[in-house]
N, C-alpha and C positions, 0 to 999 in steps of 0.2 A: 526408471521407476523406484528401484530399490534406494537408491540415492536421497529420494524424496521421503519414504518410509523411513529411513535411520536418520535423517533430520528432524522427522515429526516427532519420533523417540526420543529423539536429544533433548526437542524442545519441552516434552510432554514429562520428562524426568527435571529439567530445570525447575520447572512448573510445580512439580509434585515436591518440592522441596521446602513447600510455604516460600513468604513473601521475602524477598531477598533486603538484606539488613538496607537499612535507610543511607542513601549516601549523600555528603557536604557536596560530590562534585555532580554540577550540572549535566556534563556528559554522560556521566556513570547512570545518573537517574534518568535522564533520557534515553537511555539503549532500555533500563529497566521497563520505560513505560510501551518501547515500542515492545519490545519482545511479548509483552503482556499483551498488547493489541493486537498482535498478531493470533497469537495464542488462544486469542478470545473472539478472535474472528476468521472460522475457518471458511472457506470455500463451500457454496454449493456443489455439490453433482451437476454435473450438463446431463439431463434425461434424454434428450433428443436434440441430434442437430438442427432440429426442424423447430425448435420452440424460441419463438425469440424471448419469452420470461427468462428462461434459461441465462440468455444475454445480458437482460436487462438486471438478474439477480447477480451474475459474476460483474457484472460495471458496476454496481453497491457497493459489490466485496470489495473492487480493485480502490474503489473512491475511498474507503476507508482505510486501505493499507496505505496509501497515497499521501493521506492525512497524517497518520500514525509518521508515515517515514518522511512528511515535509518538515514536524514539529523537531525529530531525530536529525535531520541534515539541517535545522535551524540552531539546535544547538552545537552542532558539532562547527560549524560555521563562524558562530558568536564566540564559541572558546578558541578557535583560529584566531580568529580578528584581536579579540584581547592579548594572546598571548607572541602575536609578529607582528612587524609596521604594516598601519593602518593601509597604506596603498597596496599591503599585498593581496587584501580577501577582498572581492566589491562582493559584498553579502548581497546586497539590491540585485546586480547583476543575477549569481546563483540563484535565488530566489527567484528571477522573474524567470531566468530559462528552468527551475523544476515545477513552476507554474505553469506553464506552456507545454511541458512534456505531460504534462498530468492530464492536462486538458486536453492534448492532441490524444493523448490512450483514452480518454474515455470515450470522446468521441465517436472514436473508430469503431468502439465495441455499439454504443449507442446507435451509430446509423445504421452497422450490421443489423441490429434490430429492428429500426426503422424499412430497411429494406424488406427484410423476411415478412413483416406483416404485408407489407404493398403489395409484394408476390403474391402471399394467402387469399388478399382480398380478389387478387385480377384473376385469381384461381377459381373462388366460390363466386365471383359473379361472370 
């Protein structure tokens, strides 16, 4: 918990320094955009362990984080691909792995929310 607080404090300090200088390096620019996307999209707290709406909110938050991370990872792999032999980095494969992971992670959370709704409906009837 203390580690999360120190990370949050560090991000806030970085973000309060104003806009970072414009970078001509695409990886640095992608990194700055990723950090800004994270700072601007803090997760809403889960209010109740039994509220599927909280899980929906968390899934939406995670979807935004993963989308921002995907842009960053794509910039990193593009930079790798242009600086090392082409056969060394299979960007399409890495992209597909990331898409599969993101899809699976979101599906787990959304399925849990759906399951909670089904249980609520069974109890109510």
